[in-house]
C-alpha positions in Angstrom: -8.2 -107.2 69.5 -6.6 -105.0 72.3 -6.2 -106.6 75.8 -6.2 -104.6 79.0 -4.4 -106.8 81.5 -5.8 -106.9 85.3 -3.9 -108.6 87.3 -5.0 -112.5 86.3 -7.8 -111.3 84.2 -7.7 -110.0 80.6 -10.2 -107.7 79.1 -10.4 -107.6 75.7 -11.9 -104.7 73.4 -12.3 -104.5 69.8 -14.0 -102.3 67.2 -17.0 -104.3 66.0 -19.0 -102.5 63.4 -20.9 -99.6 62.7 -24.6 -99.4 63.4 -27.3 -98.1 60.9 -26.9 -94.9 62.4 -23.0 -94.7 61.6 -22.3 -94.9 65.2 -19.2 -97.4 66.4 -20.1 -100.6 68.1 -17.5 -101.9 70.3 -17.2 -105.6 71.7 -15.4 -106.9 74.6 -14.9 -110.2 76.6 -13.6 -111.0 80.3 -11.2 -114.0 80.0 -9.7 -115.8 83.1 -6.8 -118.6 81.6 -8.2 -117.7 78.1 -11.6 -118.8 78.9 -14.7 -116.5 79.3 -15.2 -115.6 82.6 -19.2 -115.8 82.1 -20.9 -119.2 81.7 -22.9 -118.9 78.4 -26.0 -120.4 79.8 -26.7 -117.6 82.4 -26.2 -115.1 79.3 -29.7 -113.8 77.3 -28.6 -114.9 73.8 -31.5 -113.0 72.4 -30.5 -109.6 73.2 -28.9 -107.4 70.7 -25.7 -107.2 73.5 -24.4 -110.7 72.8 -22.7 -111.9 70.1 -20.7 -115.0 70.1 -20.5 -114.8 73.8 -18.9 -111.5 73.4 -20.8 -108.1 74.5 -21.7 -105.6 72.3 -21.7 -102.3 72.9 -23.1 -99.0 71.1 -24.4 -95.2 72.1 -26.0 -92.3 70.4 -22.6 -90.5 70.2 -21.1 -89.3 67.4 -17.4 -89.9 68.8 -15.0 -92.6 69.4 -16.2 -92.5 73.3 -14.7 -96.0 74.7 -11.0 -94.8 73.1 -11.3 -91.5 74.4 -12.4 -93.0 77.8 -9.0 -94.6 78.0 -6.8 -91.8 76.3 -8.3 -89.3 79.1 -7.4 -91.5 81.7 -4.0 -91.9 80.5 -3.6 -87.9 79.8 -4.9 -86.8 82.9 -3.8 -89.6 85.2 -7.5 -88.9 86.7 -10.6 -91.0 86.8 -13.7 -90.8 85.0 -16.9 -92.8 84.0 -19.3 -93.1 81.1 -22.7 -94.4 81.0 -24.2 -95.0 77.6 -27.6 -93.6 76.5 -28.7 -96.0 74.5 -30.1 -99.5 76.3 -28.7 -101.6 77.3 -27.0 -99.2 79.8 -23.3 -99.9 80.4 -21.2 -98.0 82.6 -17.6 -97.7 82.5 -15.3 -96.0 85.3 -11.7 -95.7 86.4 -10.7 -94.7 89.5 -6.7 -93.7 90.0 -4.7 -93.0 93.3 -5.7 -89.2 92.8 -9.2 -89.8 93.8 -8.1 -92.3 96.2 -5.5 -90.2 97.8 -7.6 -87.2 98.2 -10.7 -89.4 99.9 -7.9 -91.1 102.4 -6.4 -87.7 103.4 -9.7 -86.4 103.9 -11.1 -89.3 106.1 -7.5 -90.1 107.9 -5.7 -86.6 108.0 -3.2 -86.5 110.9 -4.5 -90.1 112.3 -1.9 -91.7 113.9 -0.8 -95.4 112.1 1.0 -98.0 114.0 4.6 -98.7 112.5 7.9 -100.4 113.7 10.6 -98.4 113.5 14.1 -99.4 112.8 14.5 -100.7 116.4 11.3 -103.1 115.9 9.7 -100.5 118.2 5.8 -99.6 117.6 5.4 -96.1 117.3 2.7 -93.7 115.9 3.2 -91.8 112.7 0.6 -89.2 111.0 -1.1 -90.6 108.1 -0.1 -88.0 105.8 3.8 -88.7 106.6 2.8 -92.5 105.8 1.5 -91.5 102.5 4.1 -89.2 101.5 6.5 -92.2 101.8 4.5 -94.8 100.2 2.7 -93.0 97.7 4.6 -94.0 94.8 3.6 -97.7 95.4 0.2 -96.6 94.4 0.2 -93.8 92.0 0.3 -96.2 89.2 -2.8 -98.2 90.0 -6.3 -98.2 88.5 -9.0 -99.5 89.5 -11.4 -100.2 86.6 -15.1 -101.0 87.0 -17.5 -102.1 84.7 -21.6 -101.9 85.6 -23.7 -104.9 83.2 -26.8 -104.0 82.1 -29.6 -106.6 83.5 -30.5 -107.2 79.7 -27.8 -109.4 79.2 -28.7 -112.2 81.8 -31.3 -114.8 81.2 -33.6 -113.9 83.9 -37.1 -112.1 84.1 -35.8 -110.4 87.2 -34.2 -106.9 87.1 -30.6 -107.1 88.2 -27.4 -105.6 87.5 -23.7 -106.6 88.0 -20.9 -104.6 88.8 -17.3 -105.6 88.5 -14.1 -104.3 89.6 -10.6 -104.7 88.2 -7.3 -103.8 89.3 -4.8 -102.7 86.7 -2.1 -100.0 86.3 -0.8 -97.3 83.6 1.7 -99.6 82.3 -0.9 -102.0 81.1 -2.9 -99.1 80.0 -0.3 -98.0 77.6 0.0 -101.3 76.1 -3.6 -101.7 75.7 -4.0 -97.9 74.0 -1.1 -99.2 71.5 -3.2 -102.3 70.4 -6.2 -100.2 70.3 -4.9 -97.5 68.0 -3.9 -100.4 65.5 -7.5 -101.8 66.1 -8.9 -98.0 65.1 -6.6 -97.5 62.5 -7.7 -101.0 60.7 -11.5 -100.2 61.5 -11.4 -96.8 59.8 -9.8 -98.2 57.0 -12.6 -100.8 56.7 -15.0 -98.2 56.7 -13.7 -95.5 54.9 -16.8 -95.4 52.5 -18.8 -94.8 55.4 -16.9 -92.6 57.6 -14.2 -90.2 58.1 -12.0 -89.6 61.1 -11.3 -86.3 61.9 -9.1 -86.6 64.5 -9.2 -86.5 68.4 -11.9 -88.8 68.8 -14.4 -87.0 66.6 -15.4 -89.1 63.3 -18.2 -88.2 60.6 -20.7 -90.0 58.6 -20.2 -89.8 55.3 -23.8 -90.0 54.7 -23.9 -86.3 56.5 -22.2 -84.7 53.5 -25.4 -85.7 51.3 
């Protein structure tokens, strides 16, 4: 199991299994103080997406798509999103400082910001100047957003839930080191069914028949 630290929360991801189409199933849980964030009583235990109070996710994709999502985030330092095609529909989104910086610059460019100078006087400085002075404080930040499908909740009403977590690239690197070990173990365990071709691509050995 690989853990992505997000302030006081632990986001635990692991490779769960292969489905009948030899596509990867992942599982994940959100923990606070080592306890599940969700009360099991509110979850729909009859759905495929819940297994022992953890969420199961799969998609019609012949790539190791969840691993690629995090790897691309680290390589590019730019946010992206992934939404599963196969229901129940999950959506994962990452927003980095690059996107936030561009958005803020467009909306607040040349807007005066009141700050205190070394003499304690309140002066106006352009937003662009303030941004250049303090951008290093935010450039490692990542906002990680998970949109949960309505099927996981024990209610007949349609309702989705979106949760936002704050993490950073340091935590992401540590998480990917753990997730890489999970990946190696997973492909070794299922070496009779799938073959890893590199760069997040794998092939079902049934395709060779």
